[in-house]
N, C-alpha and C positions, 0 to 999 in steps of 0.2 A: 742301679741294678748291678753294674760291674763290681762295686764295692761289696755288695751283699753276696754276690757269687764268690768273690775272693775270700770273704770271711768264712763262708761255709767250707770252701775247699781247704783253707788253712787248718781247719779242725781235723781233716783227714791226715794231713802232715805225712805224706809218703812221696817217694820219688816220682810216682806216676803223675802227680799234679804239677810238676815243675814246668812242662811245656805250656800248660794253660796259664800258670802264673806268669810265665814269660810274656804271653800275649797281653795280660792285664797291665804290664808295664807301659804299654802303648795306649791304654785307655784314656779318654778325655777326662775321666773322673779322677781327680787328684787323690781322693781317698782310696780308690782302687790301686793307683800307682804306689801309694805308701804301703798298703797292705801287701802288695806283691813284693815290694822291696823288703818289708819285714820278714816275709816268708824266706826270701833268698838269704837274708842275713842269718836267720836261724839255720836254714839248710846248709849254708856254707860253713857254719860253725860245727854242726854235728853230723853231717853226712860222712859216711866212710868213703874209701877210694872208689867204690862202685856207685856211689850216690845214694846208698840206702840209709834210712834213718831207723835206728833201733831205739824205741822209746824207753825201754828198760835200761839201756846202757848208753847214756848221753855222754859220750867221750868226745873230746875235741878232735875233729877230723882233719884230714890233709888239705881241705879247701879253706880252712880258717887262716886268714892272713890279716895283717894290720889294716890293709885297705878294705877288706870285706867287713871288718869290724867298724871302720870309720864310716862306711856307707850303709850301716844298719840303722834304720830310723830310730830316733830317740827324742824325747821332749827337750826343748830348749836348743835344738840344733839350728844352725844357720843355713843348712842345706834346704833347698826347695824339693818338692816332690819330683819335679822334672830332673833335677840333678841326681837324686837317688835312682830314678828310673833309667837314666842314661848310663850310669855306672853299671847297673845290674843287667841291662841289655847287652852291654859289652862283655860282662862276665859270662853271661849265658852263651853268647856267641862263641867265646873262647873255650868254654868247658863242656858244652852240651854233648859233643861227640865222645869225649872221654867218659861221660856219664851213661853212654849207650843210647843217646837220642840222635836222630837224623833229621827230624822235622823241626820247624821253627819253634 
């Protein structure tokens, strides 16, 4: 159920779904964890300094770093869903307030 919810939310692809995706990083469903990690990989690559995504103008944003790229899920990776999830939980904790979020 978590993986399906995450997949539906990823299609919306806006700043407003980030807190929900952060919660999915703690899901017992590894597919939900991977989906949330994939969202954050995309989000960190293309979000502007305010955390907004402009689909018409996918410009590399200020949150794109070597480590965010390394923890974006991809085929053939040796990282586990739990490792991806832990990285993105930490990233979210460190960046949520600068993105305008106060809730988990």
